[in-house]
C-alpha positions as a printed Julia matrix, in Angstrom:
470×3 Matrix{Float64}:
  86.84   -90.86  -34.18
  85.55   -91.23  -37.73
  81.76   -91.29  -38.06
  80.11   -94.36  -39.56
  76.51   -95.43  -40.0
  75.4    -97.35  -36.9
  73.52  -100.63  -36.6
  72.2   -101.71  -33.22
  70.82  -104.97  -31.86
  70.58  -106.68  -28.51
  73.33  -109.1   -29.52
  76.1   -108.79  -32.08
  77.41  -112.23  -33.1
  80.74  -112.35  -34.91
  81.0   -115.42  -37.1
  78.34  -117.45  -38.91
  79.62  -121.0   -38.48
  78.19  -123.84  -36.44
  78.68  -122.11  -33.07
  77.08  -118.86  -34.2
  74.13  -120.53  -35.89
  73.38  -122.88  -32.98
  73.56  -119.96  -30.54
  71.36  -117.67  -32.67
  68.78  -120.39  -33.3
  68.28  -121.09  -29.59
  68.26  -117.41  -28.67
  65.61  -116.81  -31.32
  63.44  -119.59  -29.86
  63.83  -118.68  -26.21
  63.92  -114.89  -26.11
  62.64  -111.78  -27.88
  66.17  -110.52  -28.54
  67.34  -108.97  -31.79
  70.65  -110.0   -33.35
  73.24  -108.93  -35.88
  75.32  -111.76  -37.33
  78.48  -110.53  -39.09
  80.89  -112.81  -40.92
  83.62  -112.47  -43.53
  82.31  -115.33  -45.68
  79.61  -114.96  -48.34
  77.23  -117.46  -46.73
  76.72  -119.01  -43.31
  78.54  -122.25  -42.59
  81.97  -121.21  -41.34
  84.85  -123.53  -42.19
  82.48  -125.95  -43.97
  82.44  -123.47  -46.86
  86.22  -123.72  -47.2
  86.6   -127.46  -46.67
  87.4   -130.01  -49.37
  84.52  -131.42  -51.48
  84.64  -134.9   -49.95
  84.5   -133.73  -46.32
  81.83  -135.31  -44.12
  80.92  -135.17  -40.49
  82.84  -137.72  -38.47
  79.85  -138.1   -36.12
  76.13  -138.61  -36.61
  74.14  -135.84  -38.31
  71.38  -136.54  -35.77
  73.09  -134.35  -33.15
  74.74  -131.68  -35.31
  73.5   -128.27  -36.41
  70.84  -126.34  -34.49
  68.07  -127.31  -32.11
  65.1   -126.26  -34.23
  65.94  -128.01  -37.5
  66.95  -131.65  -38.16
  70.01  -132.32  -40.3
  69.7   -135.18  -42.74
  66.94  -137.74  -43.15
  67.39  -139.63  -39.89
  68.5   -142.69  -41.85
  71.24  -145.26  -41.52
  73.88  -145.43  -44.22
  73.17  -148.51  -46.33
  76.41  -148.54  -48.34
  80.02  -147.5   -47.91
  82.42  -147.5   -44.99
  79.79  -146.14  -42.59
  77.26  -148.83  -43.49
  74.78  -149.64  -40.74
  75.5   -146.5   -38.72
  73.71  -143.15  -38.54
  74.2   -141.04  -41.65
  77.13  -138.63  -41.91
  76.19  -135.34  -43.54
  78.47  -134.09  -46.32
  80.0   -130.63  -46.28
  77.66  -129.56  -49.09
  74.63  -130.75  -47.1
  75.79  -128.83  -44.02
  76.35  -125.61  -45.99
  72.9   -125.91  -47.6
  71.39  -126.59  -44.17
  72.85  -123.44  -42.62
  71.93  -121.31  -45.64
  68.37  -122.61  -45.45
  68.28  -121.85  -41.73
  69.36  -118.28  -42.38
  67.0   -117.68  -45.31
  63.93  -119.5   -44.02
  64.1   -119.02  -40.24
  66.5   -116.4   -38.92
  65.98  -113.59  -41.43
  62.18  -114.03  -41.81
  61.85  -113.62  -38.04
  62.55  -109.9   -38.47
  64.86  -110.07  -35.44
  68.07  -111.05  -37.22
  70.21  -108.97  -39.54
  72.98  -110.71  -41.45
  76.11  -108.94  -42.69
  77.93  -111.34  -44.99
  81.4   -110.51  -46.36
  82.15  -108.19  -43.44
  85.27  -108.13  -41.27
  84.63  -106.93  -37.72
  87.43  -105.07  -35.98
  88.2   -104.82  -32.28
  86.55  -101.38  -32.32
  83.22  -102.88  -33.36
  83.4   -101.5   -36.89
  82.29  -103.92  -39.62
  84.06  -103.32  -42.93
  82.5   -104.67  -46.11
  84.91  -106.81  -48.09
  82.91  -105.96  -51.21
  82.76  -102.16  -51.23
  84.79  -101.1   -48.19
  81.83   -99.45  -46.48
  82.28   -99.25  -42.71
  79.46   -99.66  -40.21
  79.62   -99.22  -36.45
  77.96  -102.17  -34.72
  76.44  -101.63  -31.28
  75.34  -104.44  -28.98
  72.74  -103.19  -26.53
  73.29  -106.27  -24.39
  76.27  -108.39  -25.43
  78.84  -109.28  -28.04
  79.11  -112.97  -28.87
  82.56  -114.02  -30.06
  81.57  -117.05  -32.14
  84.47  -116.6   -34.58
  86.89  -117.78  -31.9
  85.99  -121.4   -32.71
  86.62  -121.13  -36.47
  88.5   -124.22  -37.66
  91.6   -124.0   -39.82
  91.56  -125.97  -43.09
  94.21  -126.37  -45.82
  92.32  -124.13  -48.28
  92.66  -121.13  -45.94
  95.8   -121.96  -43.94
  98.88  -122.86  -45.94
 101.78  -125.06  -44.87
 104.27  -123.97  -42.22
 107.15  -125.32  -44.3
 108.84  -124.2   -47.51
 107.66  -125.64  -50.85
 110.13  -125.37  -53.73
 109.09  -124.26  -57.19
 108.08  -127.15  -59.41
 106.81  -129.42  -56.63
 103.32  -130.81  -57.3
 101.74  -129.51  -54.11
  97.97  -129.31  -53.66
  95.26  -128.93  -51.07
  92.68  -131.71  -50.77
  90.29  -129.54  -52.79
  92.82  -129.15  -55.6
  93.48  -132.89  -55.47
  89.96  -133.54  -56.73
  90.52  -131.25  -59.75
  93.83  -132.62  -61.05
  93.69  -133.37  -64.77
  96.71  -135.68  -64.95
  97.47  -138.89  -63.01
 100.24  -139.01  -60.46
 103.03  -141.55  -60.06
 102.15  -141.55  -56.37
 100.76  -139.43  -53.56
 102.34  -138.03  -50.41
  99.87  -137.12  -47.66
 101.35  -134.62  -45.2
  99.53  -134.61  -41.85
  98.08  -136.97  -39.28
  94.67  -135.56  -38.37
  91.09  -135.76  -39.64
  91.89  -134.14  -43.0
  94.63  -136.65  -43.74
  92.33  -139.54  -42.81
  89.64  -138.24  -45.16
  92.21  -137.74  -47.93
  93.64  -141.23  -47.54
  90.17  -142.77  -47.7
  89.29  -140.66  -50.77
  92.43  -141.77  -52.62
  91.78  -145.43  -51.84
  88.13  -145.1   -52.84
  89.2   -143.67  -56.19
  91.57  -146.48  -57.03
  94.94  -145.35  -55.71
  97.27  -148.26  -55.03
  97.95  -148.19  -51.27
 101.61  -148.99  -52.0
 101.84  -145.78  -54.06
 100.76  -143.63  -51.1
 103.3   -142.21  -48.66
 101.73  -140.95  -45.45
 103.82  -138.42  -43.52
 102.31  -138.93  -40.08
 104.61  -137.47  -37.42
 102.16  -138.35  -34.64
  99.78  -141.23  -34.11
  96.3   -140.36  -32.85
  93.73  -142.07  -30.68
  90.46  -142.28  -32.59
  86.93  -142.76  -31.29
  85.08  -145.83  -32.53
  82.01  -144.38  -34.26
  79.92  -147.47  -33.51
  80.03  -146.61  -29.82
  78.66  -143.07  -30.17
  75.4   -143.56  -32.08
  72.8   -141.18  -30.56
  69.55  -142.81  -31.75
  67.12  -145.24  -30.15
  68.11  -148.36  -32.07
  71.66  -147.93  -30.73
  70.7   -147.0   -27.15
  72.07  -150.24  -25.68
  75.44  -149.96  -27.41
  75.76  -146.26  -26.59
  75.03  -146.83  -22.89
  77.37  -149.82  -22.98
  80.13  -147.53  -24.31
  79.6   -144.94  -21.56
  79.58  -147.67  -18.92
  82.62  -149.46  -20.31
  84.62  -146.2   -20.36
  83.89  -145.66  -16.66
  84.68  -149.29  -15.81
  87.99  -149.06  -17.68
  88.91  -145.95  -15.69
  87.79  -147.52  -12.41
  90.02  -150.55  -12.93
  93.04  -148.81  -14.48
  96.29  -148.78  -12.51
  97.85  -146.07  -14.69
  97.07  -143.8   -17.62
  98.85  -146.23  -19.95
  96.77  -149.09  -18.55
  93.59  -147.04  -19.05
  94.26  -146.56  -22.75
  95.17  -150.23  -23.12
  91.8   -151.16  -21.61
  89.95  -148.7   -23.82
  91.66  -150.11  -26.91
  91.04  -153.71  -25.86
  87.33  -152.88  -25.6
  87.39  -151.2   -29.06
  86.33  -147.89  -27.5
  89.46  -146.16  -28.77
  91.29  -147.14  -31.95
  94.59  -146.33  -33.6
  95.77  -146.91  -37.12
  99.13  -148.41  -36.15
  98.91  -150.59  -33.03
 102.71  -150.61  -32.72
 103.02  -146.83  -32.25
 102.02  -145.05  -29.04
  99.61  -142.21  -29.86
 100.57  -138.71  -28.75
  97.5   -136.97  -30.19
  93.76  -136.98  -29.51
  91.4   -134.58  -31.34
  87.96  -136.24  -31.1
  88.34  -137.71  -34.6
  86.02  -140.67  -35.21
  86.28  -143.66  -37.55
  84.34  -146.81  -38.29
  86.02  -150.2   -38.13
  85.68  -150.43  -41.93
  87.47  -147.11  -42.37
  90.22  -148.23  -40.02
  90.76  -151.37  -42.1
  91.17  -149.24  -45.22
  93.61  -146.86  -43.56
  95.78  -149.78  -42.44
  96.27  -150.77  -46.09
  98.69  -147.82  -46.37
 102.0   -149.27  -45.16
 104.43  -146.55  -46.2
 104.21  -144.29  -43.15
 106.98  -141.78  -42.45
 107.74  -140.68  -38.89
 110.73  -138.34  -39.11
 109.17  -135.39  -37.32
 107.58  -132.36  -38.91
 108.27  -131.39  -42.51
 110.8   -128.58  -42.88
 110.8   -128.26  -46.67
 109.51  -129.89  -49.85
 112.17  -129.96  -52.56
 111.73  -131.32  -56.09
 113.67  -134.49  -55.25
 113.44  -134.79  -51.45
 111.4   -133.99  -48.38
 113.37  -132.48  -45.51
 112.21  -133.4   -42.01
 113.3   -132.38  -38.55
 114.92  -135.82  -38.2
 116.03  -136.75  -41.71
 115.15  -136.75  -45.4
 113.02  -138.78  -47.81
 113.37  -139.03  -51.58
 110.49  -137.79  -53.71
 110.01  -137.08  -57.43
 108.27  -134.51  -59.69
 105.59  -137.06  -60.58
 104.5   -137.36  -56.97
 101.53  -135.25  -55.8
 102.03  -133.87  -52.3
  98.77  -133.16  -50.44
  98.72  -130.52  -47.7
  96.69  -131.91  -44.78
  98.58  -130.27  -41.92
  96.38  -127.26  -41.11
  95.69  -126.95  -37.38
  91.98  -127.87  -37.51
  90.2   -126.95  -34.3
  91.93  -123.98  -32.65
  93.04  -124.58  -29.07
  92.71  -121.14  -27.52
  93.21  -120.69  -23.77
  90.16  -121.47  -21.65
  88.34  -118.4   -20.33
  84.94  -117.74  -18.71
  82.04  -118.07  -21.14
  80.11  -115.12  -19.71
  82.16  -111.94  -19.28
  79.82  -109.05  -18.62
  79.01  -107.56  -22.01
  80.8   -110.38  -23.84
  80.02  -114.07  -24.39
  82.78  -116.44  -25.51
  81.2   -119.78  -26.54
  83.35  -122.85  -25.82
  82.75  -126.57  -25.39
  80.72  -127.37  -22.27
  80.55  -131.07  -23.17
  83.28  -133.12  -24.81
  83.43  -133.0   -28.61
  80.02  -131.24  -28.87
  80.24  -127.82  -30.57
  76.58  -127.57  -31.62
  75.18  -128.66  -28.28
  77.57  -126.42  -26.35
  76.58  -123.26  -28.27
  72.86  -123.98  -27.94
  73.18  -124.7   -24.22
  75.07  -121.44  -23.63
  72.33  -119.54  -25.5
  69.7   -121.24  -23.34
  71.44  -120.08  -20.17
  71.72  -116.57  -21.56
  68.01  -116.5   -22.39
  66.76  -117.9   -19.09
  69.16  -116.96  -16.27
  70.47  -113.75  -14.76
  73.98  -113.14  -13.49
  77.29  -114.28  -14.93
  78.33  -116.17  -11.8
  75.35  -118.51  -11.94
  75.7   -119.08  -15.68
  79.45  -119.65  -15.55
  78.99  -122.15  -12.72
  76.78  -124.2   -15.03
  79.07  -124.15  -18.06
  82.69  -124.53  -17.09
  84.62  -124.74  -20.38
  85.77  -128.14  -21.6
  88.89  -127.36  -23.55
  89.51  -128.56  -27.08
  91.65  -131.72  -26.94
  95.11  -132.13  -28.35
  96.95  -134.87  -26.42
  95.71  -138.25  -25.1
  95.48  -136.97  -21.53
  92.78  -134.6   -22.79
  90.5   -137.62  -23.2
  90.57  -137.84  -19.42
  90.27  -134.09  -18.88
  87.25  -133.85  -21.16
  85.53  -136.7   -19.32
  86.14  -135.18  -15.9
  85.12  -131.65  -16.94
  82.04  -132.84  -18.85
  80.93  -134.99  -15.91
  81.33  -132.06  -13.52
  79.07  -129.93  -15.73
  76.59  -132.79  -16.07
  76.41  -133.12  -12.28
  75.56  -129.44  -11.92
  72.86  -129.73  -14.59
  71.34  -132.77  -12.87
  70.57  -130.62   -9.84
  68.44  -128.23  -11.91
  65.07  -129.75  -12.96
  64.48  -127.03  -15.56
  67.81  -127.83  -17.22
  67.02  -131.53  -17.2
  63.77  -130.77  -19.02
  65.6   -128.67  -21.6
  68.12  -131.46  -22.16
  65.33  -133.98  -22.65
  63.78  -131.78  -25.34
  67.01  -130.79  -27.08
  67.69  -132.36  -30.48
  71.4   -131.75  -29.92
  71.6   -133.67  -26.65
  72.61  -137.24  -27.4
  71.71  -138.79  -24.08
  68.94  -137.48  -21.8
  65.92  -137.94  -24.04
  67.41  -140.99  -25.74
  67.96  -142.95  -22.54
  64.55  -142.04  -21.1
  62.93  -143.22  -24.31
  64.98  -146.42  -24.21
  63.97  -147.03  -20.59
  60.28  -146.68  -21.46
  60.68  -149.05  -24.39
  62.55  -151.58  -22.23
  59.82  -151.49  -19.58
  57.14  -151.98  -22.21
  58.98  -154.92  -23.78
  60.13  -156.49  -20.52
  63.79  -155.94  -21.47
  65.82  -156.83  -18.36
  69.14  -156.15  -20.1
  68.51  -152.4   -20.02
  67.97  -152.38  -16.26
  71.1   -154.45  -15.75
  73.12  -152.04  -17.9
  71.82  -149.06  -15.95
  72.81  -150.79  -12.72
  76.32  -151.32  -14.07
  76.48  -147.63  -14.93
  75.35  -146.56  -11.47
  78.0   -148.78   -9.9
  80.8   -147.69  -12.23
  80.2   -143.93  -12.37
  81.38  -142.75   -8.9
  84.49  -144.94   -8.78
  85.26  -144.36  -12.48
  85.11  -140.57  -12.23
  87.09  -140.58   -8.99
  89.79  -142.69  -10.6
  89.88  -140.4   -13.64
  90.59  -137.49  -11.31
  93.33  -139.45   -9.56
  94.96  -140.4   -12.84
  94.92  -136.77  -13.96
  96.39  -135.61  -10.67
  99.15  -138.19  -10.95
């Protein structure tokens, strides 16, 4: 075996994106452990560094990032399509936030070493992508595989179809740099990136009739108004949680459940006439949804097989195009959907969701368990993975799995205290604060809403399990 210089720490964390940073931040606060963070990018931030310039969080900045540092100003957006709701941090803000966390908190602690622009092999050797120098990394306690959750974006993951020479084909990033106007735009993809791209084009004056949206699958979307994790929205947030459980309790089938959720504006879809076959935790405001519905030219001929100069070839047909059209690649996979596996595996930790659609919270919670508990069996029992969603049925699976974890946490007073104090937890501290405020103000509506929740939860969760089993 070739000899290399060796670096040792209690934990070696591969990756420096949201999962890695949230984990490292909590471990720094709650233990005396030393860490090495190794990542192939030049700065911390993960896929946010590669994303398009107009990318923003789809959910509130108030519960994203790390536990020790707030993200954003804690304000409501006063203009734009998110007006009246909690601010959505931009990609640039998130990258600056993580860089500041590294430079002003993690590194100054003296317990964290950061290897940027390094690729870590299965043998534990980190190779510099700048000078090729190889360093053997040694974890005295555990390896943390935080790179497993790295999202795929168009800038780093090209199309899985052929693009002929001469076709105007760009990523969303390149779209913002074009120096000549287009006769029209073709958006290829149906996920979060395509939604952001469609909204950006409309915001910048594109005629909706000049946009062709290749959307092979329709998606269920979360209504952002129902997931606002701050005190002034406590009633509406608790109403959303309660209404979801009531819809499940009363549903006679999975199809009926989604009809009830849509009727209550808890779930949305762009085209009400098309049955969604996708769910990826994407979130929109009602104002954004109205804008997206202005685009009428939607193509549903299956996945793209090839882009030719004069036509687009699909699995189920063809569509004419022209050299003046700009085709925008929005079909990267996004969140990877790796097989579920135990989080704690002896000398290895594999962070995964432990609550639905909550990457920051999940990583911080896993780090808290690592810092405060002994034994993999106990820790794994408290954080059963909640798999990344892909299809509508995963809305149900995520609810059931998240609720099962939440029940286990409720039986541990020390975990309940941690949840109350956690900036990344959207519920425990918020609802306790709201209850105190309601008692002080004589607000009887809050007590009535809590009673509805208590009545709906057992039957709602039971019915969710039955619908899944069926």
